[in-house]
C-alpha positions in Angstrom: -68.0 15.8 -71.7 -69.6 13.7 -69.0 -67.9 10.6 -70.5 -64.5 12.2 -70.6 -64.9 13.3 -67.0 -65.7 9.8 -65.9 -62.7 8.4 -67.8 -60.4 10.9 -66.1 -61.6 10.0 -62.7 -61.3 6.3 -63.4 -57.8 6.8 -64.8 -56.7 8.8 -61.7 -58.0 6.0 -59.4 -56.2 3.3 -61.3 -53.0 5.4 -61.2 -53.3 5.9 -57.5 -53.8 2.2 -56.9 -50.7 1.4 -59.0 -48.6 3.9 -57.1 -49.7 2.5 -53.8 -49.0 -1.0 -54.9 -45.5 -0.1 -56.1 -44.8 1.7 -52.8 -45.9 -1.3 -50.8 -43.7 -3.6 -52.8 -40.7 -1.3 -52.2 -41.3 -1.1 -48.5 -41.8 -4.9 -48.1 -38.6 -5.6 -50.1 -36.4 -3.4 -47.7 -34.5 -5.4 -44.9 -36.2 -5.1 -41.5 -34.1 -3.6 -38.6 -36.2 -5.1 -35.8 -33.6 -7.6 -34.9 -30.8 -5.0 -35.1 -32.7 -2.7 -32.8 -33.7 -5.4 -30.5 -30.2 -6.8 -30.1 -28.7 -3.9 -28.2 -31.8 -3.7 -26.0 -31.6 -7.4 -25.3 -27.9 -7.1 -24.6 -28.6 -4.1 -22.3 -31.3 -6.0 -20.5 -29.1 -9.0 -20.0 -26.2 -7.0 -18.5 -27.3 -7.3 -14.8 -27.8 -11.0 -15.1 -24.4 -11.4 -16.9 -22.7 -9.3 -14.2 -24.4 -11.3 -11.5 -23.3 -14.5 -13.1 -19.7 -13.2 -13.4 -19.8 -12.2 -9.8 -20.9 -15.6 -8.7 -18.2 -17.2 -10.8 -15.5 -14.9 -9.2 -16.7 -15.6 -5.7 -15.8 -18.6 -3.5 -18.1 -21.5 -3.9 -18.8 -22.0 -0.2 -18.4 -25.8 -0.7 -15.3 -26.9 1.2 -12.9 -29.4 -0.6 -9.6 -30.8 0.3 -6.5 -28.7 -0.5 -2.8 -28.4 0.3 -1.9 -24.8 1.2 1.7 -25.5 0.1 0.8 -26.4 -3.5 -2.7 -25.2 -4.3 -2.9 -22.3 -6.8 -5.4 -19.4 -6.5 -8.2 -21.2 -8.5 -7.9 -24.4 -6.4 -8.0 -22.4 -3.2 -11.1 -20.5 -4.2 -12.9 -23.7 -5.4 -12.0 -25.3 -2.1 -14.0 -22.7 -0.2 -11.2 -20.4 0.8 -12.2 -16.7 0.7 -10.4 -14.6 -1.9 -8.4 -12.4 0.5 -7.1 -15.5 2.4 -6.2 -17.2 -0.8 -4.1 -14.2 -1.9 -2.4 -14.1 1.5 -1.6 -17.8 1.4 0.1 -17.4 -2.0 2.0 -14.3 -0.8 3.2 -16.2 2.3 4.4 -19.0 0.1 6.3 -16.7 -2.2 8.0 -15.1 0.9 9.3 -18.5 1.9 6.6 -19.6 4.2 5.9 -23.4 4.5 2.9 -24.9 6.1 4.2 -27.8 8.1 1.1 -28.5 10.1 -2.6 -27.5 9.7 -2.4 -25.0 12.5 0.1 -23.0 10.5 -2.8 -21.9 8.4 -4.5 -20.3 11.4 -1.6 -17.8 11.6 -2.1 -16.6 8.1 -2.9 -12.9 7.9 -6.7 -12.3 7.9 -7.6 -15.9 9.0 -10.2 -16.0 11.8 -10.8 -18.8 14.2 -14.3 -19.5 12.9 -13.0 -19.8 9.3 -10.1 -22.0 10.3 -12.4 -24.4 12.1 -14.4 -24.8 9.0 -11.4 -25.3 6.8 -9.4 -27.5 9.2 -11.0 -30.9 8.2 -10.1 -30.2 4.5 -6.5 -29.1 5.0 -3.9 -31.6 3.6 -0.2 -31.2 4.3 1.9 -33.1 1.7 4.4 -35.6 3.1 7.4 -33.5 1.8 6.1 -30.5 3.8 5.1 -32.2 7.1 6.9 -31.4 10.3 9.4 -34.1 11.1 10.4 -34.9 14.7 13.9 -33.8 15.4 16.6 -36.4 16.3 20.2 -36.1 17.2 21.2 -36.8 13.6 18.5 -34.7 12.0 18.4 -31.4 13.9 17.7 -28.1 12.2 20.5 -26.3 14.0 23.0 -29.1 13.4 22.3 -28.8 9.7 23.1 -25.1 9.7 26.5 -23.9 8.4 29.5 -24.0 10.6 29.3 -20.3 11.2 25.9 -20.6 12.9 25.6 -22.5 16.2 29.3 -22.4 17.0 30.8 -19.6 19.2 33.5 -17.5 17.6 34.6 -16.2 21.0 35.5 -17.9 24.2 32.4 -18.1 26.4 32.3 -15.8 29.4 29.5 -14.3 31.6 27.3 -11.7 29.9 24.0 -9.9 30.5 21.1 -10.5 28.1 19.7 -7.1 28.9 22.8 -5.3 27.6 24.2 -7.7 25.0 24.4 -6.4 21.4 23.4 -8.0 18.2 27.0 -8.4 16.9 28.0 -10.1 20.2 25.1 -12.6 19.8 26.4 -13.4 16.3 29.8 -14.1 17.9 28.1 -16.5 20.3 26.8 -18.5 17.3 23.4 -16.9 16.4 22.6 -15.9 12.9 22.1 -12.2 12.2 18.4 -12.7 11.9 18.2 -14.7 15.2 20.3 -12.0 16.9 17.9 -9.3 15.7 14.9 -11.3 16.9 16.4 -11.8 20.3 17.0 -8.1 20.7 13.5 -7.2 19.4 11.9 -9.7 21.8 13.9 -8.2 24.7 12.4 -4.8 23.8 8.9 -6.2 23.7 8.9 -7.9 27.1 11.0 -5.2 28.8 14.1 -7.3 29.4 15.1 -10.9 30.1 14.6 -11.4 33.8 14.8 -15.2 33.9 16.2 -18.0 31.8 12.7 -19.2 31.0 12.0 -15.9 29.3 15.1 -16.2 27.2 14.2 -19.8 26.3 10.6 -18.7 25.3 12.1 -16.6 22.4 11.3 -18.5 19.2 14.7 -17.6 17.8 16.5 -19.5 20.5 17.1 -23.2 20.0 16.9 -25.3 23.2 20.4 -26.7 22.6 21.9 -23.2 22.2 20.0 -21.9 25.3 21.4 -24.7 27.5 24.9 -24.2 26.2 24.8 -20.5 27.1 22.9 -21.0 30.4 25.9 -21.1 32.7 27.2 -17.8 31.3 24.0 -15.7 31.3 23.7 -13.0 34.0 20.2 -12.0 35.1 19.3 -8.8 36.9 18.3 -9.9 40.5 17.7 -6.4 41.7 14.1 -6.5 43.1 13.8 -2.7 42.9 14.6 -2.8 39.2 12.0 -5.5 38.7 9.4 -3.4 40.5 10.2 -0.4 38.3 9.7 -2.4 35.2 6.3 -3.8 36.4 5.1 -0.3 37.3 6.3 1.5 34.2 5.1 -1.1 31.7 1.9 -3.2 31.8 2.3 -7.0 31.6 2.3 -8.4 28.0 0.4 -9.4 26.1 -2.4 -6.8 26.6 -6.1 -7.7 26.3 -7.4 -5.2 23.7 -11.1 -5.4 24.6 -10.5 -3.9 28.0 -7.3 -1.8 27.5 -7.6 2.0 27.8 -5.7 4.5 25.7 -2.8 4.7 28.2 -2.3 0.9 28.2 -2.5 0.7 24.4 0.2 3.3 23.8 2.6 1.2 25.9 2.6 -1.4 23.1 5.5 -1.0 20.7 4.0 0.1 17.4 0.9 1.9 18.8 0.9 5.7 19.1 -1.8 8.0 20.6 -3.8 8.3 17.4 -3.7 4.6 16.7 -4.9 3.9 20.3 -7.8 6.3 19.8 -8.7 4.6 16.5 -8.5 1.1 18.1 -10.9 2.1 20.9 -13.3 3.9 18.5 -13.5 0.8 16.2 -13.9 -1.4 19.3 -16.9 0.6 20.3 -18.5 0.5 16.8 -17.9 -3.3 16.5 -19.0 -4.1 20.1 -15.5 -5.5 20.8 -12.9 -7.6 19.0 -13.3 -11.3 18.6 -9.9 -11.7 16.9 -6.7 -9.7 17.0 -6.6 -9.9 13.2 -9.4 -7.2 13.2 -6.8 -4.6 14.3 -5.3 -4.9 10.7 -8.6 -3.5 9.4 -7.7 -0.1 10.8 -6.4 2.5 8.3 -3.6 3.6 10.6 -2.2 0.1 11.0 0.1 -1.0 8.2 0.9 -4.7 7.6 4.5 -4.3 8.8 3.3 -2.5 12.0 0.6 -5.1 12.5 3.3 -7.9 12.6 5.1 -5.9 15.3 1.9 -5.4 17.4 0.6 -9.0 17.1 2.9 -10.7 19.7 2.0 -8.0 22.2 -1.8 -8.3 22.2 -4.7 -10.8 22.7 -8.4 -10.5 22.9 -11.1 -12.0 25.1 -14.0 -12.6 22.7 -16.3 -13.3 25.6 -16.4 -9.5 26.2 -17.9 -8.6 22.8 -21.4 -7.0 22.7 -23.8 -9.0 20.6 -26.8 -7.9 18.6 -30.2 -9.7 18.7 -30.7 -9.6 15.0 -34.4 -10.4 15.3 -35.2 -7.4 17.5 -32.3 -4.9 17.1 -33.3 -1.3 16.2 -32.3 0.4 13.0 -29.8 2.7 14.7 -28.1 -0.2 16.4 -27.7 -2.1 13.1 -26.6 0.8 10.8 -23.7 1.8 13.0 -22.0 -1.6 12.9 -19.0 -1.5 10.5 -19.8 -5.0 9.1 -23.4 -4.2 8.1 -23.7 -2.3 4.8 -26.7 -0.3 3.6 -27.7 -3.2 1.3 -27.6 -5.7 4.2 -29.6 -3.3 6.4 -32.4 -2.9 3.9 -32.7 -6.6 3.4 -32.6 -7.3 7.1 -35.4 -4.8 7.9 -37.6 -5.9 5.0 -37.3 -9.6 5.3 -37.5 -9.5 9.1 -41.0 -7.9 8.8 -42.1 -10.6 6.2 -40.8 -13.7 8.0 -40.5 -12.6 11.6 -36.7 -13.3 12.0 -34.1 -16.0 11.7 -32.9 -18.9 13.8 -29.4 -19.3 12.4 -26.9 -17.4 10.3 -27.4 -20.1 7.6 -30.9 -18.9 7.0 -29.6 -15.3 6.4 -27.2 -16.7 3.8 -30.1 -18.5 2.1 -32.0 -15.2 2.0 -29.0 -13.6 0.2 -28.5 -11.1 3.0 -24.9 -12.3 3.6 -22.4 -14.2 1.5 -20.5 -17.0 3.2 -17.5 -14.8 3.8 -19.6 -11.9 5.2 -21.5 -14.3 7.4 -18.4 -15.7 9.0 -17.3 -12.1 9.6 -20.5 -10.9 11.3 -21.6 -14.2 13.0 -19.7 -13.6 16.3 -21.8 -10.5 16.9 -25.2 -11.9 16.3 -27.8 -13.5 18.5 -31.0 -15.2 17.2 -33.3 -14.7 20.2 -37.0 -15.2 20.2 -37.6 -12.3 22.6 -36.4 -8.8 22.7 -34.7 -9.3 26.1 
């Protein structure tokens, strides 16, 4: 009995060992899923870096290269250091018929600031076919126009510029667009009081102005001139010092728009460029073009922030400083004690090149809190 019992135990042990061995072989022969499981995790972990890389590829390089605003496509403009919004506006202007004859034409592009233009100016190339050519007697813009423009269709006789209509201006030889611009400019300046004011209108060619000069009647009534000067402020209007009543006298600005302009001015610390008006929600692009000839800004009046000592409340209310920027400014200022130039803040990844150019006019890098 004892021998049988030992045999049974020995057999059970051998059987158990065989079962375990078979199980191990089966498990080892199955394909491992480690790589399949790790792949999504790896992909998920790589997402921020990939996104960051994509963001950097989409952004402007910050390295300025030569470019022709008349021919460069979007990719070329971005690689030349032009910010995205300006690149888009350049292409829009070209599609609307705009031609950049001189470098300074780029300074009038919607959204362009003086500081950005001065950085881009050395790299702007105007192709020979687009360059402004000096006018001569045989090569004059208005002499090359059709016979219907530049030639009077009526016998010239005395007329008043303050009452003349657009159709009559067309009969005098102006194109429909020129006639509309002359009327619009008259409304902006409150009337043509002198020949010089008429000649200043960019729709009036000097040759045409001189031809009409003997027939133009100007209002010499001093009382009328006084009424105009009292009822309407002199244009253009300086927007860093204008009050609400002065702003609403500008064609295209109502009471609500004036309040928003003043409120935004207070938050910014003043305007350093008239283009900043276009950032307001109540100012459309068409309306901005109407307002632009009537305003200017004195950038010397803006209030600056000493970035090395400014308090948290002073920084967080500025429209150009985001919560991300604010956190980095506070943390890195404690670690390094401040900055000497805006370039150092770019190196610390607080501002991008475009953001830095936008905020730079408002910053001081003083070594004391005074």
